[in-house]
VEXTIVEX-985087 format. One record per atom (N, C-alpha, C): x, y, z. Coordinates in pm, 1 decimal. Example, Ala and Ser with C-alpha at 12.3 -4.5 7.8 and 13.67 -1.06 7.14 Angstrom:
2
+----------+----------+----------+
|       xx |       yy |       zz |
+----------+----------+----------+
|   1319.0 |   -569.0 |    780.0 |
|   1230.0 |   -450.0 |    780.0 |
|   1320.0 |   -330.0 |    780.0 |
|   1285.0 |   -225.0 |    708.0 |
|   1367.0 |   -106.0 |    714.0 |
|   1290.0 |      3.0 |    787.0 |
+----------+----------+----------+
This chain:
58
+----------+----------+----------+
|       xx |       yy |       zz |
+----------+----------+----------+
|  -1214.3 |  -1083.1 |    420.0 |
|  -1209.3 |   -938.8 |    416.7 |
|  -1107.3 |   -885.8 |    517.3 |
|  -1102.6 |   -948.4 |    632.1 |
|  -1008.5 |   -903.9 |    734.0 |
|   -864.7 |   -921.3 |    685.7 |
|   -841.2 |  -1026.9 |    611.2 |
|   -707.3 |  -1052.4 |    556.7 |
|   -664.2 |   -939.6 |    463.6 |
|   -755.1 |   -893.4 |    378.2 |
|   -721.4 |   -786.0 |    285.4 |
|   -696.3 |   -654.8 |    358.5 |
|   -773.0 |   -629.7 |    464.6 |
|   -750.5 |   -508.4 |    543.4 |
|   -611.8 |   -509.5 |    606.6 |
|   -574.6 |   -623.8 |    662.8 |
|   -442.1 |   -634.7 |    723.4 |
|   -331.3 |   -624.0 |    618.1 |
|   -355.3 |   -683.7 |    502.1 |
|   -256.6 |   -677.4 |    394.3 |
|   -233.4 |   -533.0 |    350.3 |
|   -340.2 |   -457.7 |    333.0 |
|   -327.7 |   -317.9 |    292.3 |
|   -257.1 |   -237.3 |    400.3 |
|   -292.1 |   -262.1 |    526.6 |
|   -226.5 |   -191.7 |    636.8 |
|    -76.6 |   -222.7 |    640.7 |
|    -41.4 |   -349.4 |    624.8 |
|    100.3 |   -387.1 |    627.1 |
|    176.9 |   -328.2 |    508.7 |
|    113.3 |   -321.6 |    392.6 |
|    178.5 |   -260.0 |    277.0 |
|    200.8 |   -110.2 |    299.6 |
|    104.1 |    -43.3 |    361.2 |
|    121.0 |     99.2 |    391.6 |
|    233.5 |    120.5 |    492.5 |
|    241.6 |     34.0 |    591.3 |
|    350.4 |     43.3 |    689.4 |
|    484.0 |     17.6 |    621.0 |
|    487.6 |    -79.0 |    529.5 |
|    611.1 |   -107.0 |    455.2 |
|    654.7 |     11.8 |    371.4 |
|    559.8 |     79.5 |    308.3 |
|    592.6 |    198.6 |    229.7 |
|    646.8 |    308.6 |    321.2 |
|    584.5 |    326.3 |    437.3 |
|    630.6 |    428.3 |    532.0 |
|    772.5 |    398.6 |    581.6 |
|    800.3 |    271.8 |    606.3 |
|    935.1 |    233.0 |    650.7 |
|   1036.3 |    258.9 |    539.0 |
|    997.7 |    229.7 |    415.9 |
|   1088.2 |    256.1 |    303.3 |
|   1119.5 |    405.0 |    291.2 |
|   1016.4 |    489.5 |    307.0 |
|   1039.9 |    633.2 |    301.0 |
|   1125.1 |    680.4 |    418.5 |
|   1106.6 |    618.7 |    535.6 |
|   1189.8 |    653.8 |    651.2 |
|   1335.7 |    615.3 |    625.0 |
|   1358.6 |    500.4 |    563.7 |
|   1495.3 |    461.0 |    526.7 |
|   1554.6 |    558.8 |    426.5 |
|   1471.1 |    604.4 |    332.4 |
|   1518.7 |    702.1 |    234.2 |
|   1560.0 |    831.9 |    302.5 |
|   1479.4 |    877.9 |    396.0 |
|   1512.0 |   1001.2 |    467.9 |
|   1638.8 |    981.4 |    551.0 |
|   1651.6 |    863.6 |    611.3 |
|   1767.3 |    837.0 |    696.3 |
|   1896.7 |    817.2 |    619.2 |
|   1889.3 |    751.4 |    505.1 |
|   2011.7 |    718.2 |    432.3 |
|   2035.1 |    804.6 |    309.4 |
|   1928.0 |    855.6 |    249.9 |
|   1941.8 |    935.3 |    128.4 |
|   1960.7 |    851.9 |      2.5 |
|   1947.1 |    720.2 |     13.8 |
|   1963.9 |    634.0 |   -103.3 |
|   1832.8 |    627.6 |   -182.6 |
|   1838.5 |    658.7 |   -311.2 |
|   1715.3 |    665.2 |   -390.5 |
|   1644.5 |    531.4 |   -409.7 |
|   1713.3 |    419.8 |   -385.9 |
|   1646.2 |    290.8 |   -403.8 |
|   1534.9 |    272.6 |   -302.2 |
|   1547.4 |    328.0 |   -182.1 |
|   1440.9 |    318.2 |    -83.3 |
|   1320.6 |    403.2 |   -123.2 |
|   1345.7 |    517.2 |   -183.3 |
|   1235.9 |    601.2 |   -232.4 |
|   1161.0 |    529.6 |   -344.6 |
|   1236.1 |    470.1 |   -435.8 |
|   1176.4 |    397.5 |   -547.6 |
|   1094.4 |    279.3 |   -495.6 |
|   1149.3 |    205.9 |   -399.7 |
|   1078.9 |     91.8 |   -342.0 |
|    952.7 |    137.8 |   -268.6 |
|    962.0 |    249.9 |   -196.0 |
|    845.8 |    302.8 |   -125.0 |
|    735.8 |    346.1 |   -219.9 |
|    773.0 |    412.1 |   -329.9 |
|    672.7 |    454.8 |   -427.6 |
|    607.9 |    335.3 |   -497.1 |
|    686.8 |    234.6 |   -526.7 |
|    633.6 |    113.4 |   -589.1 |
|    536.2 |     42.5 |   -494.6 |
|    574.4 |     31.2 |   -369.1 |
|    487.2 |    -31.8 |   -269.8 |
|    359.0 |     48.3 |   -251.5 |
|    371.9 |    180.2 |   -245.9 |
|    255.1 |    266.1 |   -229.9 |
|    160.9 |    254.8 |   -350.0 |
|    218.5 |    248.7 |   -470.0 |
|    136.4 |    235.7 |   -590.7 |
|     54.4 |    107.6 |   -587.4 |
|    117.5 |     -4.4 |   -555.5 |
|     45.9 |   -131.3 |   -554.2 |
|    -50.7 |   -140.4 |   -436.5 |
|    -20.5 |    -71.7 |   -327.9 |
|   -114.3 |    -66.2 |   -215.7 |
|   -241.0 |      6.6 |   -255.7 |
|   -226.2 |    118.9 |   -325.7 |
|   -343.3 |    193.8 |   -370.0 |
|   -424.4 |    115.9 |   -473.4 |
|   -356.8 |     41.7 |   -559.2 |
|   -428.0 |    -42.5 |   -655.5 |
|   -505.4 |   -152.6 |   -582.6 |
|   -443.2 |   -215.4 |   -484.0 |
|   -510.8 |   -320.1 |   -406.7 |
|   -628.3 |   -262.6 |   -327.9 |
|   -610.3 |   -145.2 |   -269.9 |
|   -718.6 |    -81.5 |   -195.2 |
|   -834.0 |    -44.7 |   -288.7 |
|   -802.3 |      3.6 |   -407.9 |
|   -906.4 |     34.6 |   -505.2 |
|   -986.0 |    -89.1 |   -543.5 |
|   -917.6 |   -199.9 |   -565.0 |
|   -986.2 |   -324.9 |   -594.9 |
|  -1072.4 |   -372.8 |   -479.1 |
|  -1021.5 |   -358.0 |   -359.0 |
|  -1096.1 |   -397.8 |   -239.9 |
|  -1225.0 |   -317.0 |   -227.6 |
|  -1214.5 |   -185.4 |   -244.6 |
|  -1333.9 |   -102.0 |   -232.9 |
|  -1428.8 |   -121.6 |   -350.3 |
|  -1375.9 |   -155.4 |   -466.4 |
|  -1462.3 |   -185.0 |   -580.6 |
|  -1546.3 |   -309.2 |   -552.7 |
|  -1486.3 |   -409.9 |   -492.9 |
|  -1560.9 |   -530.6 |   -457.1 |
|  -1668.0 |   -498.4 |   -353.5 |
|  -1633.1 |   -415.2 |   -254.3 |
|  -1732.7 |   -377.3 |   -154.1 |
|  -1850.3 |   -302.5 |   -216.8 |
|  -1821.1 |   -213.5 |   -309.5 |
|  -1927.4 |   -136.4 |   -376.4 |
|  -2013.8 |   -229.3 |   -462.1 |
|  -1951.0 |   -321.4 |   -533.4 |
|  -2027.7 |   -414.7 |   -616.2 |
|  -2115.7 |   -506.9 |   -531.3 |
|  -2066.5 |   -546.3 |   -414.5 |
|  -2148.6 |   -627.3 |   -324.5 |
|  -2268.9 |   -548.5 |   -275.9 |
|  -2250.3 |   -421.1 |   -252.1 |
|  -2358.2 |   -335.7 |   -203.6 |
|  -2465.6 |   -316.2 |   -310.1 |
|  -2422.0 |   -304.3 |   -436.1 |
|  -2515.5 |   -282.1 |   -546.8 |
|  -2597.1 |   -408.3 |   -574.2 |
|  -2531.5 |   -521.6 |   -575.0 |
|  -2597.9 |   -647.7 |   -612.4 |
|  -2677.0 |   -707.3 |   -499.6 |
+----------+----------+----------+
């Protein structure tokens, strides 16, 4: 569980860095990369919390 928490945190930091690069350089590829990273981070977080909820129910 700790591994997944760290993974989600690192992905969020990676998305933030990508958006910072986009703001600094204005290149749209960093924005696209940041949005892609953020999307998969939210999907991973949703799966993580779904497992926690299912463990609580069962």
